[in-house]
C-alpha positions as CSV (number, residue, x, y, z in Angstrom):
1,X,-8.5,-24.1,7.8
2,X,-10.5,-23.5,4.7
3,X,-8.6,-24.0,1.5
4,X,-7.7,-20.8,-0.2
5,X,-9.9,-19.9,-3.2
6,X,-8.4,-18.5,-6.3
7,X,-9.8,-15.3,-8.0
8,X,-9.8,-15.5,-11.7
9,X,-8.7,-12.5,-13.7
10,X,-6.8,-10.9,-10.8
11,X,-4.6,-8.0,-11.7
12,X,-2.0,-6.0,-9.8
13,X,-3.4,-2.6,-8.9
14,X,-0.4,-0.8,-10.4
15,X,-1.1,-2.3,-13.8
16,X,-4.8,-1.8,-14.4
17,X,-4.5,1.6,-15.9
18,X,-1.9,4.1,-16.7
19,X,-0.3,5.5,-13.5
20,X,1.4,8.4,-15.0
21,X,0.6,11.7,-13.2
22,X,-2.1,13.5,-14.8
23,X,-4.4,10.5,-15.1
24,X,-7.9,11.3,-16.3
25,X,-9.1,9.4,-13.2
26,X,-11.8,11.1,-11.3
27,X,-11.0,12.4,-7.8
28,X,-11.3,9.7,-5.1
29,X,-13.3,10.8,-2.3
30,X,-13.1,9.5,1.3
31,X,-15.9,7.3,2.4
32,X,-17.2,5.3,5.2
33,X,-19.3,2.1,5.0
34,X,-23.2,2.4,5.3
35,X,-24.4,1.6,8.8
36,X,-21.2,3.0,10.7
37,X,-22.4,5.2,13.6
38,X,-21.1,8.6,14.2
39,X,-18.6,7.5,16.7
40,X,-17.2,5.0,14.3
41,X,-16.9,7.6,11.7
42,X,-15.2,10.0,14.1
43,X,-12.7,7.3,14.9
44,X,-11.9,6.8,11.2
45,X,-11.3,10.5,10.9
46,X,-9.0,10.4,13.8
47,X,-7.1,7.4,12.4
48,X,-6.7,9.2,9.1
49,X,-5.2,12.2,11.0
50,X,-2.7,10.2,12.8
51,X,-1.7,7.8,10.0
52,X,-1.7,9.9,6.9
53,X,1.6,11.7,7.6
54,X,3.5,8.4,7.4
55,X,1.9,7.4,4.1
56,X,3.8,8.4,1.0
57,X,3.4,8.5,-2.8
58,X,6.2,6.6,-4.7
59,X,7.2,7.8,-8.2
60,X,9.1,5.6,-10.5
61,X,11.0,6.5,-13.6
62,X,12.3,4.0,-16.1
63,X,14.9,4.2,-19.0
64,X,13.6,4.1,-22.7
65,X,15.6,1.2,-24.0
66,X,19.3,2.1,-24.5
67,X,18.7,5.8,-25.1
68,X,19.4,7.0,-21.5
69,X,16.2,8.9,-21.5
70,X,14.1,8.4,-18.4
71,X,10.3,9.1,-17.9
72,X,7.9,8.8,-15.1
73,X,6.4,5.4,-15.8
74,X,4.1,4.6,-12.7
75,X,3.2,5.5,-9.2
76,X,2.2,3.8,-6.1
77,X,2.2,4.1,-2.3
78,X,4.0,3.1,0.7
79,X,4.3,3.9,4.4
80,X,7.0,4.6,7.0
81,X,7.7,1.4,9.3
82,X,10.6,2.9,11.4
83,X,12.6,5.9,12.4
84,X,15.5,4.9,10.2
85,X,13.7,6.1,7.0
86,X,12.5,2.6,5.9
87,X,9.3,2.6,3.7
88,X,7.3,-0.5,2.8
89,X,5.6,-0.8,-0.6
90,X,4.8,-3.5,-3.0
91,X,7.6,-5.0,-5.3
92,X,5.6,-4.6,-8.4
93,X,5.7,-0.8,-7.8
94,X,9.4,-0.4,-7.9
95,X,10.7,-3.4,-10.0
96,X,12.8,-2.3,-12.9
97,X,12.9,1.2,-11.9
98,X,15.9,3.4,-13.0
99,X,15.0,5.9,-10.2
100,X,12.7,6.0,-7.1
101,X,11.5,9.1,-5.4
102,X,8.9,9.4,-2.5
103,X,6.6,12.4,-1.6
104,X,5.3,12.8,1.8
105,X,2.0,14.6,2.8
106,X,3.8,17.7,3.4
107,X,4.7,18.0,-0.1
108,X,8.4,17.2,0.4
109,X,10.0,14.9,-2.3
110,X,13.0,12.9,-1.5
111,X,15.4,10.5,-3.3
112,X,15.4,6.9,-2.3
113,X,18.7,5.8,-1.0
114,X,18.3,2.0,-1.4
115,X,15.7,-0.6,-2.5
116,X,15.5,-4.2,-1.1
117,X,12.9,-6.6,-2.7
118,X,11.0,-9.6,-1.8
119,X,9.4,-10.8,-5.1
120,X,7.7,-13.9,-3.5
121,X,5.5,-11.7,-1.3
122,X,5.5,-8.8,-3.6
123,X,7.1,-6.5,-1.1
124,X,9.9,-4.1,-1.3
125,X,11.6,-2.0,1.4
126,X,13.0,1.5,0.3
127,X,14.9,3.7,2.5
128,X,15.2,7.5,2.5
129,X,17.7,9.6,4.7
130,X,16.4,9.7,8.4
131,X,16.4,13.4,8.3
132,X,13.5,13.5,5.8
133,X,11.2,12.0,8.4
134,X,11.9,14.1,11.4
135,X,8.8,14.4,13.5
136,X,7.0,11.7,11.7
137,X,5.6,8.5,13.5
138,X,5.9,5.3,11.8
139,X,2.9,2.9,11.5
140,X,2.8,-0.2,13.6
141,X,1.6,-3.7,12.7
142,X,-1.3,-5.5,14.2
143,X,-1.6,-9.3,14.4
144,X,-3.3,-10.3,11.1
145,X,-4.0,-13.7,12.6
146,X,-6.6,-12.1,14.9
147,X,-8.6,-10.6,11.9
148,X,-12.3,-11.5,11.7
149,X,-14.8,-11.3,8.8
150,X,-16.8,-8.1,9.0
151,X,-14.1,-5.8,10.7
152,X,-13.9,-2.4,9.4
153,X,-10.8,-1.7,7.2
154,X,-9.3,1.6,6.2
155,X,-7.1,2.2,3.3
156,X,-5.0,5.3,2.5
157,X,-2.8,5.8,-0.6
158,X,-2.5,7.8,-3.8
159,X,-5.0,6.6,-6.3
160,X,-4.3,8.3,-9.7
161,X,-1.7,10.6,-8.0
162,X,-4.3,12.0,-5.5
163,X,-2.1,11.8,-2.4
164,X,-3.4,10.6,1.1
165,X,-6.8,9.6,-0.3
166,X,-8.7,7.5,2.1
167,X,-11.5,4.9,1.7
168,X,-13.1,2.3,3.9
169,X,-14.8,-1.0,3.7
170,X,-14.7,-4.2,5.6
171,X,-12.7,-7.5,5.7
172,X,-14.7,-9.9,3.3
173,X,-12.4,-12.9,3.3
174,X,-9.3,-14.5,4.7
175,X,-6.7,-16.9,3.5
176,X,-7.4,-16.0,-0.1
177,X,-5.1,-17.0,-3.2
178,X,-4.5,-14.1,-5.5
179,X,-2.5,-14.9,-8.6
180,X,0.7,-16.6,-7.2
181,X,0.1,-15.4,-3.6
182,X,-1.7,-17.2,-1.0
183,X,-3.0,-16.2,2.6
184,X,-4.3,-12.9,1.3
185,X,-6.6,-10.6,3.1
186,X,-9.7,-9.9,0.9
187,X,-11.7,-6.7,1.5
188,X,-14.4,-4.5,-0.2
189,X,-12.4,-1.4,0.2
190,X,-12.4,0.6,-2.9
191,X,-8.7,0.2,-4.1
192,X,-7.6,2.1,-7.3
193,X,-4.6,2.2,-9.4
194,X,-1.8,4.0,-7.5
195,X,-3.0,2.6,-4.2
196,X,-0.7,-0.4,-4.4
197,X,1.8,-0.5,-1.4
198,X,-0.3,1.5,0.8
199,X,-1.6,0.6,4.2
200,X,-4.7,-1.1,5.2
201,X,-5.7,-0.2,8.8
202,X,-8.0,-1.5,11.5
203,X,-10.1,0.8,14.0
204,X,-6.9,0.9,16.3
205,X,-4.9,2.6,13.7
206,X,-2.6,-0.3,13.1
207,X,-1.6,-2.0,9.7
208,X,-3.3,-5.2,9.0
209,X,-2.1,-5.4,5.5
210,X,-0.5,-3.7,2.5
211,X,-2.8,-3.2,-0.4
212,X,-1.6,-5.2,-3.5
213,X,-4.1,-6.2,-6.0
214,X,-7.7,-6.1,-7.1
215,X,-10.0,-8.5,-9.1
216,X,-11.2,-7.5,-12.7
217,X,-14.7,-8.5,-11.8
218,X,-16.5,-5.5,-10.3
219,X,-14.8,-3.2,-7.8
220,X,-15.6,-4.9,-4.5
221,X,-12.7,-7.5,-4.4
222,X,-9.3,-5.9,-3.2
223,X,-6.5,-8.0,-1.8
224,X,-3.8,-7.2,0.7
225,X,-0.7,-8.9,2.0
226,X,-1.3,-9.7,5.7
227,X,0.7,-7.6,8.3
228,X,2.2,-10.7,9.8
229,X,3.8,-11.5,6.5
230,X,4.9,-7.8,5.8
231,X,6.4,-7.5,9.4
232,X,8.6,-10.7,8.9
233,X,9.5,-9.4,5.4
234,X,10.6,-6.0,6.7
235,X,12.9,-7.8,9.3
236,X,14.3,-10.1,6.6
237,X,14.9,-7.2,4.1
238,X,16.6,-5.0,6.7
239,X,18.9,-8.0,7.6
240,X,19.7,-8.7,4.0
241,X,20.7,-5.1,3.5
242,X,23.1,-5.1,6.2
243,X,24.9,-8.2,5.1
């Protein structure tokens, strides 16, 4: 296996710009890579329709020192992974939060009941009451070991608070080192602040990774935690919560 290559100047997606609702960021339009045929574009549209209801926006409020005053400090993305109300996101999205809420594509906002974190893999599992997800289909995980360079990748998230925005690109590197994390998926998908924790999907509509970071140089270097790592973390976090 080729050794992981480190990317200088990596920054966590949620920390590049202010993620407070009302950002001056321009609207993020859905796009498809040049060269995709009509059938592939139609498939991407179908995947978006199927997957987007399970993708959520996560709003974080924090306390101002010892004042007891709370304020919306950042936002991110996440997605439903089971019928029990478990939602995966990035740990850097929820760390230090005084309060966590999630908003679904139908506009419903609910309070998070519990948060379990895996700081090593930059993942967190948040749970909402199962009654809030009635009729929603959780996303499933693909085998990230089967990924090949050049495969189409689709990201859904809430860049700048623009819920369920979609963008596409391709897998441009594997087994990358990004900051302290290794084994990351590299893509040229246009990831923006607020997209952290959202799913990276393949053309079967399955999750191949969780979008986590971008590089400072240019806009064509995005990194995702591989789905095999995410799936294992979900199982571990669930088990730890039940102990």
